[in-house]
C-alpha positions in Angstrom: 49.6 -52.1 57.6 53.0 -53.7 57.3 53.0 -57.4 56.9 55.7 -59.5 58.6 57.3 -62.2 56.4 58.7 -65.0 58.6 58.3 -68.0 56.2 61.2 -68.3 53.8 62.4 -70.0 50.7 65.8 -71.5 51.3 67.9 -70.6 48.3 71.7 -71.0 47.9 73.8 -67.9 48.1 77.5 -67.1 48.6 76.8 -65.8 52.1 75.8 -68.8 54.3 75.2 -67.0 57.6 73.8 -63.7 56.3 70.2 -63.3 57.2 67.8 -61.9 56.3 68.1 -62.3 52.6 65.8 -61.1 49.8 66.0 -62.3 46.2 65.0 -60.0 43.3 64.5 -60.4 39.6 63.4 -58.4 36.5 63.1 -58.8 32.8 66.4 -58.4 30.9 66.4 -56.3 27.7 69.7 -57.8 26.5 71.3 -61.2 26.3 74.6 -59.6 27.4 73.2 -58.5 30.7 72.8 -55.2 32.6 75.5 -52.6 33.0 74.2 -51.0 36.2 72.3 -51.6 39.4 71.1 -49.0 41.9 70.0 -49.8 45.4 68.1 -47.4 47.7 68.6 -48.1 51.5 68.0 -46.4 54.8 69.7 -47.6 58.0 67.5 -46.5 60.9 69.2 -48.4 63.8 72.6 -50.2 64.0 75.4 -50.8 66.5 77.8 -47.9 66.9 80.7 -50.0 68.3 83.1 -52.3 66.6 82.6 -54.0 63.3 79.5 -56.2 63.2 77.0 -55.9 60.4 77.3 -55.6 56.7 74.1 -54.6 54.7 74.7 -55.2 51.0 73.3 -56.0 47.6 74.9 -58.7 45.5 74.7 -59.4 41.8 76.4 -62.0 39.5 77.8 -61.8 36.0 76.2 -63.7 33.0 79.6 -65.0 31.8 80.8 -66.2 35.2 78.1 -66.8 37.7 80.6 -67.4 40.6 82.1 -64.0 40.2 79.8 -61.9 42.4 79.9 -58.1 42.6 78.4 -56.3 45.6 78.1 -53.1 47.5 76.9 -52.1 50.9 77.1 -50.2 54.2 79.1 -51.3 57.3 78.3 -49.5 60.6 81.2 -48.9 63.0 81.9 -46.5 65.8 80.9 -42.9 65.5 82.2 -41.1 62.3 83.9 -44.2 61.1 81.2 -46.0 59.1 82.3 -47.7 55.8 80.9 -48.1 52.3 82.2 -51.1 50.5 82.3 -52.1 46.8 83.8 -55.5 45.9 84.0 -58.4 43.4 85.0 -62.0 43.7 87.0 -64.0 41.2 90.3 -64.0 39.3 91.5 -61.5 36.7 90.4 -58.3 38.5 92.6 -55.3 39.3 92.2 -52.2 41.4 92.1 -48.8 39.7 91.6 -46.6 42.9 94.0 -46.1 45.8 91.3 -47.2 48.2 90.9 -50.6 46.5 93.0 -53.6 47.1 93.5 -57.1 45.8 91.4 -59.8 47.5 87.8 -60.0 48.7 86.6 -61.8 51.8 89.8 -63.8 52.0 89.6 -65.0 48.4 90.5 -63.7 44.9 88.9 -60.5 43.7 89.2 -56.8 44.5 87.6 -54.8 47.3 87.2 -51.0 47.6 86.1 -49.1 50.7 85.9 -45.6 52.0 85.2 -44.1 55.4 82.0 -42.3 54.9 79.9 -40.8 57.6 76.6 -42.1 56.5 73.9 -41.2 58.9 71.1 -43.2 60.5 67.7 -42.3 59.1 69.1 -40.8 55.9 68.2 -42.4 52.6 71.1 -43.4 50.4 71.4 -44.6 46.8 74.2 -47.1 46.1 75.2 -47.6 42.5 77.5 -50.1 40.7 78.0 -49.5 37.0 80.2 -50.3 34.1 82.1 -47.4 32.6 81.6 -48.3 29.0 83.8 -45.5 27.7 86.9 -46.8 29.5 86.2 -50.5 29.0 88.1 -52.4 26.3 87.8 -55.7 24.4 89.7 -57.4 27.2 88.7 -55.6 30.4 85.6 -54.0 31.8 85.8 -51.0 34.2 83.3 -51.1 37.1 82.7 -48.2 39.5 80.8 -47.9 42.8 79.1 -44.8 44.2 77.0 -43.7 47.1 74.6 -40.7 47.0 73.0 -38.9 49.9 69.5 -38.4 48.5 68.8 -35.5 50.8 71.7 -33.4 49.4 72.2 -35.2 46.1 75.9 -35.3 46.8 77.5 -38.4 45.2 80.8 -39.9 46.3 82.8 -42.5 44.5 83.6 -45.7 46.5 86.1 -47.1 44.1 86.9 -48.5 40.6 88.3 -51.9 39.4 88.5 -54.0 36.2 87.1 -57.4 35.6 87.6 -59.7 32.5 85.2 -58.9 29.6 84.4 -62.6 29.5 82.1 -61.9 32.5 79.8 -59.9 30.3 77.0 -58.0 32.0 75.0 -58.6 35.2 72.3 -61.2 35.5 68.7 -60.1 35.9 68.6 -61.3 39.6 70.2 -59.9 42.7 70.3 -60.6 46.4 70.1 -58.4 49.5 71.9 -59.8 52.5 72.3 -58.7 56.1 75.5 -60.2 57.4 76.5 -60.4 61.1 80.1 -61.4 60.2 81.4 -62.3 63.7 79.4 -65.5 63.1 81.6 -66.5 60.2 84.5 -67.3 62.5 82.4 -68.1 65.5 80.8 -71.2 66.9 78.9 -73.4 64.5 76.5 -74.4 67.3 73.7 -71.6 67.4 73.3 -72.1 71.2 76.9 -70.9 71.6 76.5 -67.8 69.5 75.8 -64.4 71.1 72.5 -62.8 70.6 73.0 -60.4 67.7 72.5 -56.6 68.5 69.4 -54.8 67.2 69.5 -53.3 63.7 66.6 -51.9 61.6 66.7 -50.7 58.0 64.5 -49.9 55.1 65.6 -52.0 52.1 64.1 -50.9 48.8 64.1 -52.9 45.7 67.0 -52.5 43.2 66.8 -50.7 39.9 68.7 -52.4 37.0 70.0 -50.4 34.1 71.1 -51.0 30.5 72.2 -48.3 28.0 70.9 -45.5 30.3 67.4 -47.1 30.6 66.1 -48.2 34.0 64.5 -51.5 34.7 63.1 -51.7 38.3 62.9 -55.1 40.0 59.6 -56.7 39.1 59.4 -59.7 41.5 60.8 -61.1 44.7 61.6 -64.7 44.1 62.4 -65.7 47.7 63.7 -64.7 51.1 65.4 -66.3 54.1 65.6 -65.4 57.8 66.7 -68.7 59.5 70.3 -69.5 58.7 72.0 -67.1 61.1 70.4 -68.4 64.3 71.8 -67.3 67.7 71.1 -68.4 71.2 68.2 -66.0 71.5 66.5 -67.6 68.5 67.0 -71.1 69.9 65.6 -70.1 73.2 62.5 -68.4 71.7 62.0 -71.0 69.0 61.8 -68.3 66.3 64.4 -66.5 64.1 66.0 -63.4 65.6 65.4 -61.6 62.4 62.3 -60.6 60.4 61.1 -59.0 57.2 58.1 -56.7 57.2 56.6 -55.9 53.8 55.9 -52.3 52.8 52.4 -52.3 51.1 52.2 -51.8 47.4 55.9 -52.2 46.8 58.8 -54.7 46.8 60.3 -52.9 49.8 60.9 -54.3 53.3 61.7 -53.2 56.8 64.5 -55.5 57.9 65.1 -56.2 61.6 67.7 -58.3 63.3 68.2 -58.8 67.0 64.7 -57.9 68.1 64.7 -60.8 70.5 67.9 -59.5 72.0 66.5 -56.0 72.6 62.7 -56.3 73.5 62.7 -52.7 74.9 64.0 -51.2 71.6 
């Protein structure tokens, strides 16, 4: 039986209004950090109009904790879904034509491709350092998406970051962002009820020198920050996490108060 998780640990992240959030960790084999993270995810239900949600996994570098790197899926209208791979911070540069300077209005680099990812299909997203092309000054990082039913892998983009960032920390964060809230009313009673979305979020797999290190623990979660008027009226968050037994995986739902007949 799936177990709903509605109680949360309020942890600071770079995404203030992105709920739910899940925090993962594992043991690190190297003081210089990981050189890869893979993330399995299946979006079962999401809006097919406009630009609303962003489902993503974020990690941070050992040498610069403020310079996040993240990848995820963005549902849009039919056949125009996006896959995004980005990093915050200064000293970055795009290596692919589908990448550009800047990330979420700040410094960094962001890459995206129009990719017809399908609802109900399991995908594996990967961000990894290309050690062969990295130098003493710059690291090359690459993002990929793989359809696990066909095993076809597609590159999202490539960029460089300063070598001073080192590798990735042994923690990461899943976030479910309804980004119209970022520029919308601060008063939750004035925010629209978010549309229904449901996805299976599996725990990430870290990597170092071609060896995999699955996440070993969930250190916290959050569902309350992105409240809307439906949540205020019902007195409960309009988002929930349901644990998959014998795993670190969760079924993530948002907007279930908005669409009781889903």
